[in-house]
N, CA, C and O atoms as CSV, one atom per row, in Angstrom:
chain,resi,resn,atom,element,x,y,z
A,1,MET,N,N,-37.150,-14.007,-44.701
A,1,MET,CA,C,-36.631,-14.608,-43.486
A,1,MET,C,C,-35.115,-14.694,-43.627
A,1,MET,O,O,-34.595,-15.107,-44.663
A,2,THR,N,N,-34.435,-14.308,-42.593
A,2,THR,CA,C,-32.980,-14.351,-42.641
A,2,THR,C,C,-32.466,-15.430,-41.699
A,2,THR,O,O,-33.143,-15.846,-40.759
A,3,LEU,N,N,-31.275,-15.857,-41.979
A,3,LEU,CA,C,-30.614,-16.905,-41.211
A,3,LEU,C,C,-29.362,-16.297,-40.602
A,3,LEU,O,O,-28.618,-15.597,-41.289
A,4,SER,N,N,-29.122,-16.551,-39.334
A,4,SER,CA,C,-27.908,-16.023,-38.712
A,4,SER,C,C,-26.716,-16.880,-39.123
A,4,SER,O,O,-26.871,-18.020,-39.561
A,5,GLU,N,N,-25.543,-16.317,-38.975
A,5,GLU,CA,C,-24.329,-17.053,-39.329
A,5,GLU,C,C,-24.182,-18.296,-38.451
A,5,GLU,O,O,-23.745,-19.345,-38.925
A,6,GLN,N,N,-24.545,-18.181,-37.182
A,6,GLN,CA,C,-24.429,-19.335,-36.282
A,6,GLN,C,C,-25.398,-20.442,-36.680
A,6,GLN,O,O,-25.052,-21.621,-36.614
A,7,GLU,N,N,-26.620,-20.070,-37.096
A,7,GLU,CA,C,-27.579,-21.079,-37.555
A,7,GLU,C,C,-27.061,-21.786,-38.802
A,7,GLU,O,O,-27.220,-22.999,-38.946
A,8,LEU,N,N,-26.436,-21.018,-39.711
A,8,LEU,CA,C,-25.864,-21.618,-40.910
A,8,LEU,C,C,-24.718,-22.557,-40.552
A,8,LEU,O,O,-24.601,-23.640,-41.124
A,9,LEU,N,N,-23.876,-22.149,-39.612
A,9,LEU,CA,C,-22.764,-23.006,-39.188
A,9,LEU,C,C,-23.277,-24.275,-38.512
A,9,LEU,O,O,-22.692,-25.345,-38.675
A,10,ASP,N,N,-24.360,-24.160,-37.759
A,10,ASP,CA,C,-24.960,-25.342,-37.141
A,10,ASP,C,C,-25.487,-26.304,-38.203
A,10,ASP,O,O,-25.296,-27.516,-38.104
A,11,LEU,N,N,-26.154,-25.752,-39.220
A,11,LEU,CA,C,-26.643,-26.589,-40.321
A,11,LEU,C,C,-25.486,-27.237,-41.068
A,11,LEU,O,O,-25.554,-28.414,-41.422
A,12,ALA,N,N,-24.434,-26.481,-41.308
A,12,ALA,CA,C,-23.267,-27.024,-42.002
A,12,ALA,C,C,-22.635,-28.148,-41.189
A,12,ALA,O,O,-22.201,-29.156,-41.746
A,13,HIS,N,N,-22.585,-27.972,-39.883
A,13,HIS,CA,C,-22.028,-29.026,-39.023
A,13,HIS,C,C,-22.876,-30.292,-39.103
A,13,HIS,O,O,-22.336,-31.393,-39.213
A,14,LEU,N,N,-24.199,-30.144,-39.049
A,14,LEU,CA,C,-25.085,-31.301,-39.152
A,14,LEU,C,C,-24.933,-32.009,-40.491
A,14,LEU,O,O,-25.056,-33.231,-40.576
A,15,ALA,N,N,-24.665,-31.228,-41.540
A,15,ALA,CA,C,-24.507,-31.799,-42.873
A,15,ALA,C,C,-23.088,-32.293,-43.126
A,15,ALA,O,O,-22.809,-32.871,-44.177
A,16,GLY,N,N,-22.195,-32.070,-42.172
A,16,GLY,CA,C,-20.809,-32.511,-42.340
A,16,GLY,C,C,-20.037,-31.648,-43.316
A,16,GLY,O,O,-19.138,-32.138,-43.999
A,17,LEU,N,N,-20.378,-30.355,-43.392
A,17,LEU,CA,C,-19.722,-29.454,-44.328
A,17,LEU,C,C,-18.757,-28.534,-43.588
A,17,LEU,O,O,-19.052,-28.054,-42.493
A,18,ALA,N,N,-17.615,-28.301,-44.194
A,18,ALA,CA,C,-16.664,-27.316,-43.682
A,18,ALA,C,C,-16.689,-26.150,-44.665
A,18,ALA,O,O,-16.306,-26.304,-45.825
A,19,LEU,N,N,-17.135,-24.994,-44.206
A,19,LEU,CA,C,-17.296,-23.838,-45.088
A,19,LEU,C,C,-16.199,-22.814,-44.830
A,19,LEU,O,O,-15.834,-22.546,-43.686
A,20,THR,N,N,-15.684,-22.249,-45.914
A,20,THR,CA,C,-14.729,-21.148,-45.811
A,20,THR,C,C,-15.522,-19.872,-45.521
A,20,THR,O,O,-16.737,-19.848,-45.717
A,21,PRO,N,N,-14.853,-18.812,-45.056
A,21,PRO,CA,C,-15.591,-17.556,-44.814
A,21,PRO,C,C,-16.321,-17.040,-46.062
A,21,PRO,O,O,-17.417,-16.490,-45.953
A,22,GLU,N,N,-15.724,-17.212,-47.233
A,22,GLU,CA,C,-16.388,-16.782,-48.463
A,22,GLU,C,C,-17.630,-17.632,-48.730
A,22,GLU,O,O,-18.670,-17.111,-49.131
A,23,GLN,N,N,-17.516,-18.936,-48.506
A,23,GLN,CA,C,-18.664,-19.822,-48.708
A,23,GLN,C,C,-19.764,-19.514,-47.708
A,23,GLN,O,O,-20.947,-19.628,-48.027
A,24,ILE,N,N,-19.381,-19.125,-46.501
A,24,ILE,CA,C,-20.378,-18.783,-45.484
A,24,ILE,C,C,-21.205,-17.593,-45.941
A,24,ILE,O,O,-22.433,-17.615,-45.850
A,25,SER,N,N,-20.537,-16.549,-46.432
A,25,SER,CA,C,-21.286,-15.361,-46.856
A,25,SER,C,C,-22.166,-15.671,-48.064
A,25,SER,O,O,-23.299,-15.197,-48.141
A,26,ASN,N,N,-21.655,-16.464,-49.010
A,26,ASN,CA,C,-22.464,-16.837,-50.175
A,26,ASN,C,C,-23.652,-17.705,-49.765
A,26,ASN,O,O,-24.764,-17.511,-50.257
A,27,ALA,N,N,-23.416,-18.665,-48.863
A,27,ALA,CA,C,-24.484,-19.556,-48.423
A,27,ALA,C,C,-25.539,-18.793,-47.624
A,27,ALA,O,O,-26.732,-19.066,-47.758
A,28,LEU,N,N,-25.114,-17.845,-46.800
A,28,LEU,CA,C,-26.083,-17.046,-46.040
A,28,LEU,C,C,-27.033,-16.324,-46.984
A,28,LEU,O,O,-28.245,-16.301,-46.768
A,29,CYS,N,N,-26.468,-15.736,-48.032
A,29,CYS,CA,C,-27.296,-15.016,-49.004
A,29,CYS,C,C,-28.247,-15.981,-49.713
A,29,CYS,O,O,-29.442,-15.703,-49.819
A,30,ALA,N,N,-27.732,-17.103,-50.195
A,30,ALA,CA,C,-28.543,-18.053,-50.955
A,30,ALA,C,C,-29.643,-18.678,-50.100
A,30,ALA,O,O,-30.789,-18.777,-50.538
A,31,VAL,N,N,-29.303,-19.093,-48.898
A,31,VAL,CA,C,-30.299,-19.736,-48.039
A,31,VAL,C,C,-31.352,-18.731,-47.591
A,31,VAL,O,O,-32.536,-19.061,-47.518
A,32,SER,N,N,-30.927,-17.506,-47.291
A,32,SER,CA,C,-31.894,-16.479,-46.893
A,32,SER,C,C,-32.860,-16.178,-48.026
A,32,SER,O,O,-34.051,-15.983,-47.787
A,33,GLN,N,N,-32.357,-16.136,-49.272
A,33,GLN,CA,C,-33.237,-15.911,-50.415
A,33,GLN,C,C,-34.230,-17.061,-50.573
A,33,GLN,O,O,-35.405,-16.828,-50.855
A,34,ALA,N,N,-33.770,-18.290,-50.396
A,34,ALA,CA,C,-34.666,-19.447,-50.522
A,34,ALA,C,C,-35.737,-19.415,-49.433
A,34,ALA,O,O,-36.902,-19.707,-49.700
A,35,LEU,N,N,-35.351,-19.066,-48.221
A,35,LEU,CA,C,-36.327,-18.990,-47.134
A,35,LEU,C,C,-37.332,-17.868,-47.367
A,35,LEU,O,O,-38.509,-18.002,-47.032
A,36,THR,N,N,-36.866,-16.764,-47.940
A,36,THR,CA,C,-37.765,-15.660,-48.250
A,36,THR,C,C,-38.782,-16.074,-49.313
A,36,THR,O,O,-39.950,-15.692,-49.238
A,37,LEU,N,N,-38.343,-16.848,-50.298
A,37,LEU,CA,C,-39.263,-17.334,-51.323
A,37,LEU,C,C,-40.299,-18.300,-50.744
A,37,LEU,O,O,-41.441,-18.335,-51.204
A,38,ALA,N,N,-39.910,-19.073,-49.748
A,38,ALA,CA,C,-40.818,-20.064,-49.169
A,38,ALA,C,C,-41.749,-19.453,-48.116
A,38,ALA,O,O,-42.744,-20.079,-47.750
A,39,GLN,N,N,-41.455,-18.268,-47.631
A,39,GLN,CA,C,-42.243,-17.663,-46.561
A,39,GLN,C,C,-43.713,-17.467,-46.921
A,39,GLN,O,O,-44.565,-17.712,-46.067
A,40,PRO,N,N,-44.058,-17.040,-48.136
A,40,PRO,CA,C,-45.500,-16.912,-48.453
A,40,PRO,C,C,-46.256,-18.237,-48.325
A,40,PRO,O,O,-47.433,-18.240,-47.963
A,41,LEU,N,N,-45.606,-19.343,-48.612
A,41,LEU,CA,C,-46.272,-20.636,-48.439
A,41,LEU,C,C,-46.560,-20.900,-46.967
A,41,LEU,O,O,-47.623,-21.413,-46.618
A,42,GLN,N,N,-45.615,-20.551,-46.112
A,42,GLN,CA,C,-45.808,-20.747,-44.676
A,42,GLN,C,C,-46.922,-19.844,-44.160
A,42,GLN,O,O,-47.710,-20.246,-43.303
A,43,ASP,N,N,-46.983,-18.625,-44.684
A,43,ASP,CA,C,-48.005,-17.672,-44.242
A,43,ASP,C,C,-49.405,-18.059,-44.689
A,43,ASP,O,O,-50.385,-17.641,-44.071
A,44,SER,N,N,-49.520,-18.856,-45.762
A,44,SER,CA,C,-50.831,-19.201,-46.296
A,44,SER,C,C,-51.432,-20.452,-45.663
A,44,SER,O,O,-52.490,-20.905,-46.099
A,45,VAL,N,N,-50.799,-21.012,-44.667
A,45,VAL,CA,C,-51.310,-22.218,-44.032
A,45,VAL,C,C,-52.627,-21.911,-43.326
A,45,VAL,O,O,-52.719,-20.956,-42.554
A,46,ASP,N,N,-53.639,-22.722,-43.594
A,46,ASP,CA,C,-54.952,-22.576,-42.977
A,46,ASP,C,C,-55.125,-23.716,-41.978
A,46,ASP,O,O,-55.112,-24.882,-42.371
A,47,PRO,N,N,-55.287,-23.402,-40.695
A,47,PRO,CA,C,-55.394,-24.477,-39.695
A,47,PRO,C,C,-56.619,-25.368,-39.889
A,47,PRO,O,O,-56.657,-26.476,-39.354
A,48,GLY,N,N,-57.618,-24.911,-40.638
A,48,GLY,CA,C,-58.814,-25.706,-40.840
A,48,GLY,C,C,-58.705,-26.705,-41.985
A,48,GLY,O,O,-59.637,-27.473,-42.225
A,49,VAL,N,N,-57.570,-26.704,-42.699
A,49,VAL,CA,C,-57.403,-27.596,-43.840
A,49,VAL,C,C,-56.397,-28.687,-43.469
A,49,VAL,O,O,-55.273,-28.403,-43.056
A,50,ALA,N,N,-56.823,-29.923,-43.623
A,50,ALA,CA,C,-55.938,-31.045,-43.301
A,50,ALA,C,C,-54.886,-31.210,-44.393
A,50,ALA,O,O,-55.157,-30.919,-45.558
A,51,PRO,N,N,-53.693,-31.671,-44.034
A,51,PRO,CA,C,-52.662,-31.906,-45.054
A,51,PRO,C,C,-53.128,-32.933,-46.080
A,51,PRO,O,O,-53.832,-33.885,-45.742
A,52,LEU,N,N,-52.737,-32.737,-47.319
A,52,LEU,CA,C,-53.117,-33.626,-48.403
A,52,LEU,C,C,-52.092,-34.747,-48.517
A,52,LEU,O,O,-50.914,-34.494,-48.769
A,53,VAL,N,N,-52.534,-35.965,-48.335
A,53,VAL,CA,C,-51.646,-37.110,-48.434
A,53,VAL,C,C,-51.596,-37.603,-49.866
A,53,VAL,O,O,-50.514,-37.801,-50.418
A,54,LEU,N,N,-52.736,-37.801,-50.464
A,54,LEU,CA,C,-52.836,-38.249,-51.852
A,54,LEU,C,C,-53.672,-37.239,-52.628
A,54,LEU,O,O,-54.655,-36.722,-52.098
A,55,PRO,N,N,-53.303,-36.947,-53.873
A,55,PRO,CA,C,-54.082,-35.980,-54.633
A,55,PRO,C,C,-55.494,-36.456,-54.935
A,55,PRO,O,O,-56.406,-35.640,-55.071
A,56,LEU,N,N,-55.683,-37.754,-55.041
A,56,LEU,CA,C,-57.012,-38.314,-55.282
A,56,LEU,C,C,-57.340,-39.247,-54.121
A,56,LEU,O,O,-56.596,-40.191,-53.858
A,57,PRO,N,N,-58.431,-38.996,-53.435
A,57,PRO,CA,C,-58.731,-39.799,-52.242
A,57,PRO,C,C,-58.875,-41.295,-52.505
A,57,PRO,O,O,-58.585,-42.103,-51.623
A,58,ASP,N,N,-59.314,-41.674,-53.694
A,58,ASP,CA,C,-59.512,-43.093,-53.988
A,58,ASP,C,C,-58.292,-43.745,-54.629
A,58,ASP,O,O,-58.336,-44.921,-54.990
A,59,ALA,N,N,-57.221,-43.002,-54.772
A,59,ALA,CA,C,-56.032,-43.541,-55.434
A,59,ALA,C,C,-55.355,-44.579,-54.548
A,59,ALA,O,O,-55.273,-44.418,-53.330
A,60,GLN,N,N,-54.880,-45.625,-55.165
A,60,GLN,CA,C,-54.159,-46.677,-54.457
A,60,GLN,C,C,-52.688,-46.595,-54.833
A,60,GLN,O,O,-52.345,-46.486,-56.010
A,61,LEU,N,N,-51.833,-46.648,-53.842
A,61,LEU,CA,C,-50.409,-46.639,-54.115
A,61,LEU,C,C,-49.981,-48.021,-54.590
A,61,LEU,O,O,-50.377,-49.035,-54.014
A,62,ARG,N,N,-49.192,-48.053,-55.614
A,62,ARG,CA,C,-48.665,-49.320,-56.104
A,62,ARG,C,C,-47.275,-49.496,-55.499
A,62,ARG,O,O,-46.315,-48.862,-55.936
A,63,LEU,N,N,-47.178,-50.336,-54.522
A,63,LEU,CA,C,-45.910,-50.562,-53.840
A,63,LEU,C,C,-45.361,-51.932,-54.223
A,63,LEU,O,O,-46.110,-52.891,-54.407
A,64,ARG,N,N,-44.068,-51.999,-54.336
A,64,ARG,CA,C,-43.422,-53.279,-54.599
A,64,ARG,C,C,-42.805,-53.780,-53.304
A,64,ARG,O,O,-42.550,-53.002,-52.385
A,65,ASP,N,N,-42.572,-55.063,-53.241
A,65,ASP,CA,C,-41.905,-55.626,-52.081
A,65,ASP,C,C,-40.486,-55.085,-52.011
A,65,ASP,O,O,-39.779,-55.034,-53.018
A,66,ASP,N,N,-40.082,-54.689,-50.833
A,66,ASP,CA,C,-38.725,-54.189,-50.632
A,66,ASP,C,C,-37.865,-55.371,-50.207
A,66,ASP,O,O,-37.710,-55.649,-49.018
A,67,SER,N,N,-37.323,-56.048,-51.177
A,67,SER,CA,C,-36.543,-57.235,-50.877
A,67,SER,C,C,-35.237,-57.202,-51.667
A,67,SER,O,O,-35.173,-56.681,-52.781
A,68,ALA,N,N,-34.224,-57.760,-51.074
A,68,ALA,CA,C,-32.924,-57.829,-51.732
A,68,ALA,C,C,-32.944,-58.945,-52.759
A,68,ALA,O,O,-33.579,-59.981,-52.563
A,69,CYS,N,N,-32.247,-58.720,-53.844
A,69,CYS,CA,C,-32.133,-59.774,-54.836
A,69,CYS,C,C,-30.669,-59.875,-55.253
A,69,CYS,O,O,-29.989,-58.868,-55.450
A,70,ALA,N,N,-30.220,-61.068,-55.378
A,70,ALA,CA,C,-28.815,-61.300,-55.715
A,70,ALA,C,C,-28.569,-60.990,-57.180
A,70,ALA,O,O,-29.430,-61.216,-58.030
A,71,THR,N,N,-27.379,-60.468,-57.467
A,71,THR,CA,C,-27.008,-60.280,-58.867
A,71,THR,C,C,-26.612,-61.640,-59.426
A,71,THR,O,O,-26.156,-62.517,-58.693
A,72,ALA,N,N,-26.786,-61.801,-60.700
A,72,ALA,CA,C,-26.569,-63.100,-61.322
A,72,ALA,C,C,-25.098,-63.502,-61.337
A,72,ALA,O,O,-24.765,-64.673,-61.155
A,73,THR,N,N,-24.227,-62.532,-61.555
A,73,THR,CA,C,-22.803,-62.867,-61.674
A,73,THR,C,C,-21.959,-61.844,-60.933
A,73,THR,O,O,-22.427,-60.759,-60.587
A,74,LEU,N,N,-20.719,-62.209,-60.699
A,74,LEU,CA,C,-19.785,-61.260,-60.081
A,74,LEU,C,C,-19.528,-60.080,-61.009
A,74,LEU,O,O,-19.319,-58.959,-60.544
A,75,GLU,N,N,-19.541,-60.323,-62.307
A,75,GLU,CA,C,-19.329,-59.236,-63.263
A,75,GLU,C,C,-20.471,-58.223,-63.189
A,75,GLU,O,O,-20.243,-57.017,-63.272
A,76,ALA,N,N,-21.695,-58.715,-63.034
A,76,ALA,CA,C,-22.848,-57.821,-62.915
A,76,ALA,C,C,-22.739,-56.995,-61.635
A,76,ALA,O,O,-23.022,-55.797,-61.637
A,77,ARG,N,N,-22.328,-57.639,-60.546
A,77,ARG,CA,C,-22.156,-56.919,-59.285
A,77,ARG,C,C,-21.078,-55.855,-59.429
A,77,ARG,O,O,-21.261,-54.726,-58.975
A,78,ASP,N,N,-19.964,-56.198,-60.049
A,78,ASP,CA,C,-18.882,-55.240,-60.219
A,78,ASP,C,C,-19.315,-54.065,-61.092
A,78,ASP,O,O,-18.919,-52.926,-60.845
A,79,ALA,N,N,-20.122,-54.338,-62.103
A,79,ALA,CA,C,-20.617,-53.263,-62.963
A,79,ALA,C,C,-21.534,-52.325,-62.179
A,79,ALA,O,O,-21.479,-51.109,-62.365
A,80,LEU,N,N,-22.376,-52.879,-61.305
A,80,LEU,CA,C,-23.269,-52.057,-60.500
A,80,LEU,C,C,-22.509,-51.206,-59.491
A,80,LEU,O,O,-22.958,-50.117,-59.133
A,81,MET,N,N,-21.376,-51.690,-59.038
A,81,MET,CA,C,-20.605,-50.991,-58.012
A,81,MET,C,C,-19.449,-50.181,-58.590
A,81,MET,O,O,-18.616,-49.683,-57.834
A,82,ALA,N,N,-19.380,-50.041,-59.887
A,82,ALA,CA,C,-18.237,-49.384,-60.529
A,82,ALA,C,C,-18.042,-47.946,-60.059
A,82,ALA,O,O,-16.905,-47.484,-59.962
A,83,ASN,N,N,-19.109,-47.241,-59.769
A,83,ASN,CA,C,-19.000,-45.837,-59.370
A,83,ASN,C,C,-18.948,-45.636,-57.858
A,83,ASN,O,O,-18.924,-44.497,-57.392
A,84,ALA,N,N,-18.930,-46.701,-57.100
A,84,ALA,CA,C,-18.888,-46.573,-55.644
A,84,ALA,C,C,-17.554,-45.967,-55.229
A,84,ALA,O,O,-16.506,-46.410,-55.698
A,85,PRO,N,N,-17.574,-44.961,-54.357
A,85,PRO,CA,C,-16.311,-44.358,-53.939
A,85,PRO,C,C,-15.448,-45.307,-53.112
A,85,PRO,O,O,-14.221,-45.211,-53.139
A,86,ALA,N,N,-16.076,-46.216,-52.384
A,86,ALA,CA,C,-15.317,-47.184,-51.583
A,86,ALA,C,C,-16.117,-48.476,-51.500
A,86,ALA,O,O,-17.324,-48.459,-51.263
A,87,ARG,N,N,-15.434,-49.583,-51.697
A,87,ARG,CA,C,-16.116,-50.881,-51.642
A,87,ARG,C,C,-15.109,-51.940,-51.219
A,87,ARG,O,O,-13.900,-51.779,-51.387
A,88,ALA,N,N,-15.635,-53.021,-50.670
A,88,ALA,CA,C,-14.799,-54.151,-50.267
A,88,ALA,C,C,-15.666,-55.404,-50.251
A,88,ALA,O,O,-16.751,-55.399,-49.669
A,89,GLN,N,N,-15.207,-56.459,-50.873
A,89,GLN,CA,C,-15.874,-57.753,-50.907
A,89,GLN,C,C,-17.331,-57.643,-51.355
A,89,GLN,O,O,-18.209,-58.316,-50.816
A,90,GLY,N,N,-17.575,-56.785,-52.347
A,90,GLY,CA,C,-18.921,-56.640,-52.874
A,90,GLY,C,C,-19.852,-55.804,-52.034
A,90,GLY,O,O,-21.060,-55.809,-52.270
A,91,LEU,N,N,-19.326,-55.078,-51.052
A,91,LEU,CA,C,-20.149,-54.237,-50.189
A,91,LEU,C,C,-19.721,-52.790,-50.315
A,91,LEU,O,O,-18.541,-52.506,-50.526
A,92,PHE,N,N,-20.675,-51.863,-50.186
A,92,PHE,CA,C,-20.357,-50.450,-50.158
A,92,PHE,C,C,-19.767,-50.110,-48.798
A,92,PHE,O,O,-20.283,-50.551,-47.771
A,93,LEU,N,N,-18.698,-49.334,-48.781
A,93,LEU,CA,C,-18.127,-48.846,-47.537
A,93,LEU,C,C,-18.587,-47.408,-47.343
A,93,LEU,O,O,-18.426,-46.570,-48.230
A,94,VAL,N,N,-19.154,-47.134,-46.190
A,94,VAL,CA,C,-19.633,-45.785,-45.889
A,94,VAL,C,C,-18.942,-45.284,-44.636
A,94,VAL,O,O,-18.615,-46.077,-43.753
A,95,PRO,N,N,-18.716,-43.984,-44.544
A,95,PRO,CA,C,-18.051,-43.442,-43.352
A,95,PRO,C,C,-18.966,-43.519,-42.134
A,95,PRO,O,O,-20.190,-43.471,-42.258
A,96,THR,N,N,-18.370,-43.635,-40.987
A,96,THR,CA,C,-19.121,-43.642,-39.742
A,96,THR,C,C,-19.697,-42.243,-39.518
A,96,THR,O,O,-18.971,-41.251,-39.583
A,97,VAL,N,N,-20.993,-42.170,-39.256
A,97,VAL,CA,C,-21.640,-40.877,-39.061
A,97,VAL,C,C,-21.809,-40.597,-37.575
A,97,VAL,O,O,-21.590,-39.472,-37.125
A,98,LEU,N,N,-22.190,-41.592,-36.828
A,98,LEU,CA,C,-22.399,-41.425,-35.388
A,98,LEU,C,C,-21.278,-42.115,-34.631
A,98,LEU,O,O,-20.845,-43.211,-34.987
A,99,ASP,N,N,-20.826,-41.462,-33.599
A,99,ASP,CA,C,-19.769,-42.059,-32.765
A,99,ASP,C,C,-20.346,-43.011,-31.751
A,99,ASP,O,O,-19.604,-43.602,-30.967
């Protein structure tokens, strides 16, 4: 399966990527190869087989409560946020994605 240059540029725009002409040609080749590798899986889909949600029908998922927990100290918080590209007052700063 091949990808057109415009489709690749559309994907790059959605991902927030600015590609140079050289990167475009390299990405077209790489993505087309990946899609070609995945094509046999798409072709083998049997409409009579339901998607598999769990590998074992009787298996129970072990889920934990999704709750926020405070760090014990400011030093612990600062250590957890040390690699954040942008932060202010103990919060992660993220760029606006939607206008």
